N, C-alpha and C positions, 0 to 999 in steps of 0.2 A: 785342064789341069787345075785351074783356080777353083772351079766348082767342086772338084773332088776334095781339095783341101778344105774348102768351106764346109762341106757336108761331114767331113771327118771331124772337124772342130765342133760342129753342132752335136754330133753323136757323142763325143767325149764329154761335153758340157752336160748333155742330157743324162748320161750315165752317172756322172758325179752328183748331179742334182737328185736323182732317184736314190742313190746310195746314202746320201746324208739327210734325206727328208725325215726319216724316223728320229734322228738325233735332234733335228731342229724342232720337231713337234714336242718331243720330251722336254727339251730345254725351255720352250715356251710355257709348258705346263708348270715347270718348276718356278719360273719367274712370276707367273700369274699367282701361284700359291703364295709366294713371298710378298708380292704387292698386296694381296688380299689381307694378309696378316698385319701389314703395316698401316693399312687404311689410306694409302696415298691415292687410291682410285676414286674417292668420294666426289671430289670436285669435277672429275671427268664425267662421272655418272650423272651428276646434277646439271652440268652445263653443256657438255659436248654431245652426249647421247641423244637428247631431244632434238638438237639441231641436225645431227646426221640421220636420225630416224625420219625427219621430214624429207631430207634429200633422197633417202632410200624409197620413201613412199612415192616421190615424184618419178624416180627411175622405174619402179615396177609398174607404174601407170603406163609406161611405154609398151609393155608387153601384155596389157589388158587386165591388170590387177588393180583393184581398188584398195589402197592402203590408207589407214588412218592412224595418226599418232595418238597415243593415250597417255594419261597421267597415272595409270595403274602401276603400282610398285613391282608387280610380278612380270609385266611385259611392257614394251615401249610402243608397240603398234599392233594393230589388228588388220587382217586381210579379209575382205568381204567377198564371199562367193556370190554368183548371180542369184541363188535362191535365198540369200540373206544370212547364210551361215557365216559366223565369224571365226577366223583362225588366229589365235594369239601368237605373236612373234616377239621373242625376247632379244633385244639388242642391248647387250651390256657393255661396259667400258672395255672389256676384254675382246669384244668383237670389232672394235674400231680400227685395229691395225697398228697399235702402238709398237708391236714387235718390228714391223717393217719400217717404221720411222726410226727406231733405234738402229736397225740394220743400215738404213740410208745414212744416218749420222756417222756410223763407224766407217762406212765406205767413203764418205765425203772427206774424212780426215786424211785418208791415204790417197784417194783418187784426185784430190785437188792440189796435191803437192806437184811441184814442177814449175817449169817456166811458161806459165800461162798468163794472159792478161787478166787484170782484176775484173773487168767487165764480163769476160767470158766465164770466169769463176762464179760471179754473181748470177749470171744467166743459168749456169749449170745448177746452182743451188736452188733457184726458183723453179726450174724445170723438174728437178728431183722431188722437191716437196709437193708441188702440184700433181705431178704424175703419181707419186705414192698415195696421196690423198684420193685421187680419182680411181686408181686401181683398187684401193680398199672399198670405195663406194660400189664399184662394179662387182667386186666379190660379194659384198653383203646383199646387193640386189639380186645377184645370180642365185645365191643360196636361199634367199627369201622366195624367189620365183620357183625354185626347185621344191621347196616345202609346199607351196600352193598347188603346183601342177602335178607333183608326184606324191611324195609323202615325207614326213618328218625324219624317219630313219635314214633315208637317202640323203636328206639335207644335212644331217649330223655327220654322216660318214664323209661327205664331201667337205663339210665345214672343217673337219680336223686336218685333212691333208691338202685340200685345194687351196686353202689360205696360204700355206707355206709355199706351195708350188707357184702361186701367182706372185708372191713377194719375190721369190728368187728369179722367176722369169722376168719380172719387171726390172730388177736390178741389173740383170745381164743386158737387157735391151737399153736401159738407161745409160749405162756406161759405154756400151758400143756406140749409141747415138751421140752421146756427149763428146767422146773422143773423135768421132768421125765428123761431126758437124757443128758442135758448139764451142768447145775449147779451142782457143787460138793461142799460138805461141807468141811470146813477146819478141819484138825486134831486138836483135843483139845491140848492145850499147857500143857505139863507135866513139872512140876518143877523137876529139877534134884537135888538129894541129894548131898550135899557137905560132903565128908568124910575127917575129919581132922586126920592127923597122927602125 
């Protein structure tokens, strides 16, 4: 009976995710356009993108791809095929997963309310930030590998929808895991009786 209820809940969550995915992708495009106009992304592009490009190059090496970070303004890394052909890959500030960090922040505001110990809240926060960072690296490495082993069109299609799906799936797993194993309730405050002699 418990397994049936679990599968029912998973099916409901999957249905909701699939129905709101186009809205999330559209909202992300609107936010990206807004940030592009304001120019707030420049420091991310200059400081964070080269660092994360190096990490993606290390990850794709695990699946047999030689990736090299470049200083070219049009792309941030190149993938080298065995014959020497170079495939340019553009990792921009918008690819890094800032949307999922904002989503994490919004869920932390509501998810950490309640009677939990401060230490377990800090552990949840660290787990959330690190997990979101790593899920974004996995997503970028996966899409880069797809462009290398398959083609750019497939990578772009997966890029637009897979990113949102990974972020939402991570959030569901993160909160399930946090509430199940990380967050601890505070001990109820017990008034001590004062005995007068």
